[in-house]
LUMGULUM-70168 format. One line per 10 residues: number of its first residue (from 1); their letters; for each residue x, y, z of C-alpha. Coordinates in nm, 2 decimals. Layout:
BEGIN
NUM = A = X/Y/Z | ...
// end
This chain:
BEGIN
1 = XXXXXXXXXX = -3.10/10.93/5.34 | -3.37/10.92/5.06 | -3.18/10.79/4.75 | -3.32/11.07/4.55 | -3.13/11.32/4.75 | -2.82/11.11/4.73 | -2.84/11.09/4.35 | -2.92/11.47/4.30 | -2.67/11.58/4.57 | -2.43/11.76/4.33
11 = XXXXXXXXXX = -2.63/11.74/4.01 | -2.97/11.90/4.09 | -2.88/12.25/3.94 | -2.68/12.14/3.64 | -2.82/12.29/3.31 | -2.67/12.04/3.08 | -2.88/11.75/2.94 | -2.88/11.43/3.13 | -3.08/11.26/2.85 | -2.94/11.30/2.50
21 = XXXXXXXXXX = -3.08/11.19/2.17 | -3.29/11.29/1.88 | -3.63/11.17/2.05 | -3.62/11.37/2.36 | -3.38/11.54/2.60 | -3.41/11.66/2.95 | -3.16/11.86/3.17 | -3.06/11.75/3.52 | -3.24/12.06/3.65 | -3.54/12.00/3.48
31 = XXXXXXXXXX = -3.56/11.62/3.57 | -3.50/11.73/3.94 | -3.78/11.98/3.95 | -4.02/11.77/3.75 | -3.96/11.47/3.98 | -4.02/11.69/4.29 | -4.36/11.78/4.14 | -4.45/11.42/4.11 | -4.33/11.35/4.46 | -4.53/11.64/4.59
41 = XXXXXXXXXX = -4.83/11.51/4.41 | -4.80/11.15/4.55 | -4.73/11.27/4.89 | -5.05/11.46/4.88 | -5.27/11.21/4.71 | -5.14/10.88/4.80 | -4.94/10.94/5.12 | -4.63/10.71/5.18 | -4.52/10.34/5.19 | -4.76/10.26/4.90
51 = XXXXXXXXXX = -4.67/10.03/4.62 | -4.68/10.21/4.29 | -4.64/10.03/3.96 | -4.43/10.18/3.68 | -4.47/10.03/3.32 | -4.29/10.21/3.04 | -4.00/10.18/2.79 | -3.69/10.38/2.88 | -3.80/10.75/2.86 | -3.80/11.08/3.04
61 = XXXXXXXXXX = -4.15/10.98/3.17 | -4.00/10.66/3.32 | -3.72/10.86/3.49 | -3.94/11.13/3.63 | -4.20/10.89/3.76 | -3.94/10.66/3.91 | -3.77/10.94/4.10 | -4.08/11.10/4.21 | -4.20/10.78/4.35 | -3.87/10.72/4.56
71 = XXXXXXXXXX = -3.87/11.10/4.67 | -4.23/11.07/4.79 | -4.14/10.79/5.03 | -4.34/10.54/4.84 | -4.23/10.21/4.67 | -4.16/10.18/4.30 | -4.25/9.86/4.12 | -4.09/9.88/3.77 | -4.23/9.62/3.54 | -4.14/9.48/3.21
81 = XXXXXXXXXX = -4.34/9.67/2.96 | -4.40/9.36/2.75 | -4.54/9.18/3.07 | -4.82/8.94/3.02 | -5.17/9.01/3.15 | -5.14/8.72/3.40 | -4.81/8.83/3.55 | -4.94/9.18/3.58 | -5.26/9.06/3.76 | -5.05/8.85/4.00
91 = XXXXXXXXXX = -4.81/9.15/4.09 | -5.10/9.39/4.13 | -5.28/9.15/4.36 | -4.97/9.06/4.56 | -4.85/9.41/4.62 | -5.21/9.56/4.65 | -5.12/9.84/4.42 | -5.38/10.09/4.33 | -5.17/10.35/4.15 | -4.97/10.31/3.83
101 = XXXXXXXXXX = -4.76/10.52/3.61 | -4.80/10.36/3.25 | -4.71/10.47/2.91 | -4.99/10.50/2.66 | -4.91/10.21/2.43 | -4.90/9.97/2.74 | -5.21/10.14/2.87 | -5.39/10.03/2.56 | -5.27/9.66/2.56 | -5.32/9.59/2.93
111 = XXXXXXXXXX = -5.64/9.57/3.14 | -5.67/9.72/3.48 | -5.95/9.71/3.74 | -6.15/10.04/3.76 | -6.00/10.09/4.12 | -5.66/10.15/3.99 | -5.55/10.51/3.91 | -5.35/10.51/3.59 | -5.12/10.81/3.52 | -4.99/10.83/3.16
121 = XXXXXXXXXX = -4.74/11.07/3.00 | -5.03/11.32/2.95 | -5.15/11.32/3.30 | -4.79/11.33/3.42 | -4.72/11.64/3.23 | -5.04/11.79/3.38 | -4.93/11.72/3.72 | -4.60/11.88/3.66 | -4.76/12.20/3.54 | -5.01/12.23/3.81
131 = XXXXXXXXXX = -4.86/12.09/4.12 | -4.70/12.31/4.39 | -4.39/12.17/4.56 | -4.43/12.06/4.93 | -4.18/12.00/5.20 | -4.08/11.63/5.20 | -3.86/11.51/5.48 | -3.56/11.33/5.37 | -3.44/11.22/5.71 | -3.60/10.87/5.73
141 = XXXXXXXXXX = -3.47/10.52/5.76 | -3.24/10.44/5.47 | -3.33/10.07/5.53 | -3.68/10.15/5.40 | -3.79/9.98/5.09 | -3.74/10.20/4.78 | -3.84/9.94/4.51 | -3.95/9.59/4.45 | -3.81/9.42/4.13 | -3.98/9.12/4.02
151 = XXXXXXXXXX = -3.78/8.83/3.88 | -3.87/8.48/3.74 | -3.93/8.24/4.03 | -3.86/7.87/4.03 | -4.23/7.80/4.11 | -4.34/7.99/3.79 | -4.47/8.30/4.00 | -4.24/8.60/3.99 | -4.05/8.69/4.31 | -4.04/9.04/4.44
161 = XXXXXXXXXX = -3.70/9.15/4.53 | -3.72/9.43/4.79 | -3.43/9.68/4.75 | -3.38/9.96/5.01 | -3.26/10.31/4.98 | -2.94/10.20/5.13 | -2.90/9.91/4.89 | -2.90/10.15/4.58 | -2.67/10.41/4.74 | -2.41/10.14/4.85
171 = XXXXXXXXXX = -2.41/9.97/4.49 | -2.41/10.30/4.31 | -2.11/10.40/4.52 | -1.92/10.09/4.44 | -1.99/10.09/4.07 | -1.90/10.46/4.03 | -1.56/10.37/4.21 | -1.45/10.07/3.99 | -1.57/10.21/3.67 | -1.40/10.55/3.73
181 = XXXXXXXXXX = -1.71/10.73/3.64 | -1.72/11.11/3.60 | -1.94/11.40/3.46 | -1.76/11.34/3.13 | -1.90/11.00/3.08 | -2.20/10.93/2.84 | -2.35/10.59/2.83 | -2.53/10.43/2.53 | -2.83/10.25/2.72 | -2.97/9.95/2.53
191 = XXXXXXXXXX = -3.08/9.78/2.85 | -3.44/9.85/2.99 | -3.47/10.04/3.32 | -3.71/9.77/3.48 | -3.40/9.54/3.48 | -3.14/9.59/3.77 | -2.85/9.62/3.53 | -3.03/9.91/3.32 | -3.13/10.08/3.65 | -2.75/10.07/3.77
201 = XXXXXXXXXX = -2.67/10.27/3.45 | -2.93/10.54/3.54 | -2.83/10.55/3.91 | -2.46/10.59/3.85 | -2.47/10.85/3.56 | -2.73/11.07/3.74 | -2.49/11.05/4.05 | -2.18/11.17/3.88 | -2.34/11.43/3.64 | -2.28/11.20/3.33
211 = XXXXXXXXXX = -2.55/11.16/3.06 | -2.74/10.88/2.89 | -2.84/10.80/2.53 | -3.14/10.59/2.53 | -3.17/10.34/2.25 | -3.46/10.13/2.25 | -3.41/9.99/1.90 | -3.13/9.75/1.94 | -3.27/9.53/1.67 | -3.14/9.79/1.43
221 = XXXXXXXXXX = -2.79/9.76/1.49 | -2.71/10.06/1.29 | -2.89/10.29/1.53 | -2.66/10.17/1.81 | -2.35/10.24/1.61 | -2.47/10.57/1.51 | -2.56/10.67/1.86 | -2.22/10.58/1.98 | -2.06/10.80/1.72 | -2.31/11.08/1.70
231 = XXXXXXXXXX = -2.34/11.15/2.08 | -1.96/11.06/2.14 | -2.05/10.79/2.40 | -1.79/10.68/2.64 | -1.95/10.36/2.75 | -2.16/10.07/2.62 | -2.32/9.81/2.85 | -2.48/9.48/2.74 | -2.57/9.13/2.83 | -2.40/8.85/2.63
241 = XXXXXXXXXX = -2.65/8.85/2.33 | -2.59/9.21/2.27 | -2.22/9.16/2.21 | -2.27/8.83/2.02 | -2.51/9.00/1.77 | -2.28/9.31/1.74 | -1.99/9.10/1.66 | -2.15/8.85/1.44 | -2.45/9.03/1.25 | -2.32/9.39/1.21
251 = XXXXXXXXXX = -2.10/9.46/0.91 | -1.93/9.78/1.07 | -1.93/9.73/1.46 | -1.57/9.57/1.45 | -1.42/9.81/1.20 | -1.54/10.13/1.36 | -1.29/10.31/1.58 | -1.53/10.50/1.82 | -1.27/10.75/1.92 | -1.48/10.87/2.23
261 = XXXXXXXXXX = -1.56/10.52/2.36 | -1.36/10.45/2.67 | -1.50/10.12/2.80 | -1.75/9.84/2.75 | -1.93/9.64/3.04 | -2.08/9.30/3.00 | -2.31/9.12/3.27 | -2.62/8.94/3.29 | -2.48/8.59/3.21 | -2.16/8.45/3.07
271 = XXXXXXXXXX = -2.00/8.59/2.76 | -1.80/8.29/2.62 | -1.43/8.32/2.59 | -1.44/8.31/2.22 | -1.66/8.63/2.21 | -1.45/8.81/2.48 | -1.14/8.74/2.26 | -1.31/8.86/1.95 | -1.42/9.18/2.13 | -1.08/9.26/2.29
281 = XXXXXXXXXX = -0.91/9.20/1.95 | -1.16/9.43/1.76 | -1.11/9.71/2.03 | -0.76/9.67/2.18 | -0.76/10.02/2.30 | -1.10/10.01/2.50 | -1.14/9.89/2.85 | -1.36/9.57/2.86 | -1.52/9.50/3.21 | -1.67/9.15/3.25
291 = XXXXXXXXXX = -1.89/9.17/3.54 | -2.13/8.95/3.76 | -2.43/9.04/3.98 | -2.78/8.95/4.08 | -3.10/9.14/4.13 | -3.09/9.03/4.48 | -2.76/9.23/4.53 | -2.92/9.55/4.37 | -2.70/9.49/4.06 | -2.34/9.42/4.10
301 = XXXXXXXXXX = -2.12/9.19/4.30 | -1.79/9.15/4.12 | -1.59/9.27/3.81 | -1.28/9.16/3.62 | -1.06/9.46/3.58 | -0.96/9.52/3.22 | -0.59/9.46/3.26 | -0.67/9.09/3.34 | -0.91/9.04/3.04 | -0.63/8.82/2.86
311 = XXXXXXXXXX = -0.49/8.63/3.15 | -0.81/8.57/3.35 | -1.05/8.58/3.04 | -1.32/8.35/3.18 | -1.32/8.50/3.55 | -1.57/8.72/3.70 | -1.30/8.87/3.88 | -1.31/8.98/4.24 | -1.55/9.16/4.46 | -1.65/9.52/4.39
321 = XXXXXXXXXX = -1.56/9.77/4.66 | -1.73/9.73/4.99 | -1.87/9.37/4.90 | -1.73/9.04/5.04 | -1.74/8.71/4.84 | -1.66/8.36/4.96 | -1.71/8.01/4.83 | -1.82/7.73/5.06 | -1.82/7.36/4.98 | -2.06/7.08/5.06
331 = XXXXXXXXXX = -1.94/7.07/5.41 | -2.02/7.44/5.46 | -1.65/7.52/5.48 | -1.46/7.79/5.28 | -1.35/7.61/4.96 | -0.98/7.56/4.89 | -0.82/7.67/4.58 | -0.99/7.53/4.26 | -1.25/7.35/4.49 | -1.59/7.38/4.36
341 = XXXXXXXXXX = -1.86/7.53/4.59 | -2.15/7.78/4.62 | -2.06/8.16/4.58 | -2.19/8.37/4.88 | -2.19/8.75/4.91 | -2.22/9.00/5.19 | -2.26/9.38/5.17 | -2.50/9.67/5.21 | -2.62/9.61/4.86 | -2.78/9.27/4.95
351 = XXXXXXXXXX = -3.15/9.29/4.93 | -3.39/9.31/5.24 | -3.56/9.00/5.12 | -3.85/8.85/4.89 | -4.17/9.04/4.92 | -4.42/8.84/5.13 | -4.21/8.54/5.09 | -4.02/8.47/5.43 | -3.94/8.11/5.34 | -3.75/8.19/5.02
361 = XXXXXXXXXX = -3.58/8.48/5.18 | -3.45/8.25/5.47 | -3.33/8.00/5.20 | -3.11/8.25/5.03 | -2.99/8.49/5.31 | -2.83/8.30/5.60 | -2.63/8.47/5.87 | -2.62/8.80/5.67 | -2.48/8.60/5.35 | -2.66/8.59/5.02
371 = XXXXXXXXXX = -2.64/8.24/4.88 | -2.63/8.31/4.50 | -2.71/7.96/4.38 | -2.41/7.98/4.15 | -2.14/7.72/4.17 | -1.77/7.87/4.14 | -1.42/7.82/4.23 | -1.13/8.04/4.31 | -0.76/8.04/4.17 | -0.45/8.09/4.35
381 = XXXXXXXXXX = -0.45/8.47/4.28 | -0.81/8.51/4.43 | -1.00/8.54/4.11 | -1.34/8.37/4.09 | -1.47/8.16/3.82 | -1.85/8.05/3.77 | -1.86/7.68/3.71 | -2.25/7.67/3.66 | -2.58/7.73/3.82 | -2.68/7.48/4.10
391 = XXXXXXXXXX = -3.01/7.43/3.92 | -2.86/7.41/3.57 | -2.62/7.13/3.63 | -2.71/6.84/3.42 | -2.65/6.49/3.56 | -2.57/6.23/3.29 | -2.57/5.88/3.44 | -2.49/6.02/3.78 | -2.20/6.25/3.64 | -2.23/6.63/3.69
401 = XXXXXXXXXX = -2.21/6.82/3.35 | -2.18/7.21/3.33 | -2.36/7.34/3.01 | -2.11/7.62/2.99 | -1.81/7.38/2.93 | -1.99/7.22/2.63 | -2.11/7.56/2.49 | -1.75/7.68/2.50 | -1.63/7.40/2.27 | -1.91/7.44/2.02
411 = XXXXXXXXXX = -1.88/7.81/2.01 | -1.52/7.80/1.91 | -1.63/7.65/1.58 | -1.64/7.92/1.30 | -1.97/8.03/1.17 | -2.16/7.95/1.49 | -2.32/8.26/1.64 | -2.48/8.09/1.95 | -2.51/7.76/2.13 | -2.74/7.68/2.42
421 = XXXXXXXXXX = -2.69/7.34/2.60 | -3.01/7.19/2.77 | -3.11/6.84/2.88 | -3.40/6.60/2.77 | -3.53/6.29/2.93 | -3.35/5.99/2.82 | -3.46/5.63/2.91 | -3.10/5.51/2.96 | -2.92/5.79/3.11 | -3.19/5.97/3.29
431 = XXXXXXXXXX = -3.09/6.30/3.12 | -2.92/6.35/2.78 | -2.76/6.66/2.64 | -2.90/6.86/2.35 | -2.73/7.14/2.17 | -2.93/7.42/2.00 | -2.72/7.60/1.75 | -2.75/7.91/1.55 | -2.54/7.95/1.23 | -2.40/8.26/1.08
441 = XXXXXXXXXX = -2.43/8.15/0.72 | -2.63/7.91/0.50 | -2.43/7.59/0.57 | -2.56/7.24/0.52 | -2.70/7.14/0.86 | -2.61/6.77/0.84 | -2.24/6.85/0.75 | -2.23/7.12/1.05 | -2.38/6.86/1.29 | -2.11/6.60/1.19
451 = XXXXXXXXXX = -1.84/6.86/1.25 | -1.97/6.98/1.58 | -1.99/6.61/1.71 | -1.63/6.54/1.57 | -1.50/6.86/1.76 | -1.69/6.75/2.08 | -1.55/6.40/2.06 | -1.19/6.54/2.04 | -1.23/6.79/2.34 | -1.50/6.65/2.57
461 = XXXXXXXXXX = -1.55/6.32/2.76 | -1.78/6.07/2.59 | -2.07/6.15/2.84 | -2.06/6.53/2.75 | -2.11/6.49/2.38 | -2.46/6.61/2.28 | -2.70/6.33/2.18 | -2.90/6.58/1.99 | -2.79/6.88/1.77 | -3.08/7.09/1.65
471 = XXXXXXXXXX = -3.05/7.42/1.46 | -3.25/7.74/1.48 | -3.25/8.05/1.24 | -3.22/8.31/1.52 | -3.14/8.36/1.89 | -3.45/8.40/2.10 | -3.40/8.69/2.35 | -3.61/8.85/2.60 | -3.66/9.23/2.62 | -3.36/9.26/2.84
481 = XXXXXX = -3.15/9.09/2.58 | -3.10/8.77/2.77 | -3.14/8.44/2.59 | -3.47/8.25/2.63 | -3.38/7.88/2.70 | -3.65/7.64/2.60
// end
């Protein structure tokens, strides 16, 4: 089945708005028909199995183009709308793309070869007005590639994660099930759709007949709070920095009641225990889902049910429906309770592989299992805990150190908004630890540095105490909201 038909199976004739907001709205019915027009145009002018670039902030234009590309039997490549020219050139050359849907601001900023056909909002509307619908066969192999999502690669060049129609269908079904989503749900979206977490919000709410409120201005915290209240949002999804900023920078977020808000979801990295505690104390009547996933798994792999948020606070929970997780040790055996090993996943949501990179694909998918690259352990109740990233583990004089453990200690100190632990070359130890700290208030840095080291010396082994503590004024984040670590 084409994922387009799956998503619109029960919602294609709904008159209510799928997109809510002051800037633009669009009903399910209109989105369905507009997307079919784009699909028909692409089927006639492009054919099928062609790679088509999509560069746009969250908008009706993005959604219509994305759905139209999938329905036409072509492959969508959604890119970061702040992408650098070098990355864009690499992706275009690698994927041999000659067609691109692009919003006007990005069209002005980026350069394209003359052989690439660019479709902006204006041309898209023209196509919708003039194009006749044609018959498009939906009965094709569901394991065909639906999209290629590019992520940062270890070599510096981005890797293209190939996601099939089946991958999206499987992951959407699982997420809808454990979040108990219905047509009554409205999600406040601060995550970009070129990011798998953002796309999962789009897929799931379209599937159940829910609605989305697009907020592309998270930097203005008041707009997020206003959207949650005005549009009676039932859900808010974010990465750690979103919640850290809302908790520490907003004067009103924690004191608002948000009567319609049912749940909050967090993924895209570890939200430290101190912030989870602060979030649950501020909203004791809301369901808080801590989740874990990877682009290579379409989006989601595990979740911690809200009822365990206080007893299993730092856990990523258990596998989502229809996914298997296991931890293997250095001997390639299933790890025992509390024994550290690599987390592996298996399910219909696991990617087809990396685009034009068989070697990397074979390194992460072995015998049907996705090797996540994350180190984890499991407790006696079957709950999984991420210990660290294989490539992020720091070795101090031969001893393995997880940055997360040190960050937890420093973040427990009042007036610290954020902390990032990295390493630097050291003649004596090989690697030494550096803590980069962001303060909430104007506090004397020398005194805070001394206090941080005192707390660390009481709670950490000597070799885990930072050798350097530096301060920055603000958290550096990417457009997805994830921290930039330098």
